[in-house]
N, C-alpha and C positions, 0 to 999 in steps of 0.2 A: 692586233696589235700585240709586238713582242714586248715583256714584261720584264724581260733579262732574269737571270738567275735567281733564284731563290735559296738564300745564304741561310734562311732558317730552317728549312726544308731541309737542306744537306746538313747543316748541325745538328738537328734532330736524328738524322741516319746514324752519324758518325758517332756521335753521344752513344749510341747503344754499341758502339763497335772501338771503345775506348778513344775515340778520336780519327779514327783509321777509316778511311774510306776508298772506295773503286773509281776510275772515270767514269765507267757505263753509271754508276749511281747518280755522281755530278751530271751525265748529260740529263738524267732524268728529272733533274731539278733545273735544267736551263742553261748549266755551264757548259759553253763551246772551248775546244782545247784551248784555243787564246786566251779566253777567260781563266783556265786552270793555270796555264802559264803564266798570266799576268799575276795571278793571286799567289804564284810561288816566287816573283820576283819582287813583290813588295812585302813578303814575308808573312803572310797570313796562314797560307800552307805549306807543307814541308812535301818534297816529291821525295818518297821512299824508295820506290824504282818504278820502272814504266808504268804506269797506269796504276800506282797506288801511292796515295797521298795521305798525310794528316793534318788535322788544323792545330797550329801552333801552343794554343793555350793548353792545347791537351801535353804531358809530357810521354815522352815515348815508352813504349811498354817492354819488361822484360821478355814478354812473349811475341815480341814484333814480328819474327819469322813464322809465327803460327799465324797471326794476323794477316800477314802477306800471302801466306800459302792459300789461307781461307778464302780470301778476296779473288784471289787469283781462280781457285776451283770453282767459285758461282755460290749464291747465298743456300744452295739446298746440299752444299756440301757439309761435314761435321768431321773434327778433328778425332783421331782414333787411333788404336794400337797402342805402340810406345811414347807417341806423341802425347797422346792422351794421356799415359800415365806420368808423363816428365808436367804436365799442366797440374796433376793431382800432386805432383811430389812423391809420387810412389816408386820411384825408379831414378837409378844413379846411371841408366844404359842410356848413352848418347845415340838415338838413331840416326845413320847416316842420311836416311830422306824423311822426311817430314810425310806422316802418314795422314791420309783424310778418306771417307767414305764419301763417294759421290754416287749421284744418280746414274743409273742403268744406261741413258741415254747420253751420258758423259764421254766422250771418246777422245777427247784432245790430250794427250799425254803431257804433262810438264816435266821439266828437269828439277831434280830436287825432291820433287813429290810422289810421294807413292800412293797411287789412287786406288782404293779398294769398291767394289760396285756389291759389296753386301746388300741386303733386306734391313732397315732399320724400322722399328716400330717406334712409334710415339713416346712411350716410356722408358726408350732405352737413348733418348738424347734428353741434355741439360745443358744449362749456360754456365760456363766459369770464366770467370775474368775478361767478361764480355764475349767468350768464343762458344760458339755451339760445339757440344763434345759430346762422346760418348758417355753413360753413366760408369761407374765405377765398375758394377756387376760385367757389364756388356765389356768395358774396355780389358779386363784380367780374360774374361773368355778370348777376345780377339787375339792378346797376345799369346795367350795359351795356344790354341788352334794355330797361329801363324809359326810355332816352332819357338820361340824365346825360351832360354834354359828354366828349366824347371825352378830351379834353388830363385831364381829372378821372379819368378812368378810367386812360389813361395812368400817370398820377402814383402812381394807389393800387395799380398791377400792379407799377410800379417801385419803392415803397416795400415792399411786401410782400415783393418777392425782395430786397431789400437787408437786409431786418430778420430773413429766414429763417423766415417765417411760411409760405412756400409756396417751391416752387422753378418755375424759367421750364418745366421737363418737364412738373411737374404742371398747371401752367396751359394749356399747348399739349395735351394729352391731354384736360384739361375741355373745351377749348374746340372741340375736335372732338368731343368727345361730345355737347357742347350747340347747338354751330352759332349762328348768327345774327349780329347785331351784335359779339357778345364774341369768334367765331371771326373775324369780318373785321379786328377790332382787332388782336387778337393775331397774324393772318398781316402785317397792314401794320407791327406792332415787328420781328417776325422779317424782313420784308424791308429794312426799315431798319437793320437789324442787317447784314445781308448784304450791303448797298451800301457799309457804312462801312469 
């Protein structure tokens, strides 16, 4: 016997996502396309874009574009790179695309979303504003390795330390583990500090 859609289950899913949910999440809670459409018409849900909705009792997020991108790329994706820096308010660089790290099995390209398939350890992911996002050290290392201007990376590092989002020691340890351009930038910062 069909018991109909489970509003409570959908609400609990959306609550952990600042009120946003995807059509595929609603389907798992028993919502048909017609039922979703009916709830939009009656004002219970707001249709943000095709396949993405928000409960009306939740205010729109200033990070709505990131929620939409994350819901479009799937539950195993993580906001990353310059988009993560903007979520942490560590950069005034506005990326032309939203950056997300997605599973290697995710092959579908999406307009306006830059999908990266890097490996992530569990300790490199956290939540911020209801979104899964790479940690500050991982985000800084990613933007450094992807070619963001060194001055922008340095400013983000300085701001992250000053605001207590990470520590110089944590960044040095992560840079040693990660290597590459991020390690070079961290070493040059240390060298400048030693010379001062």
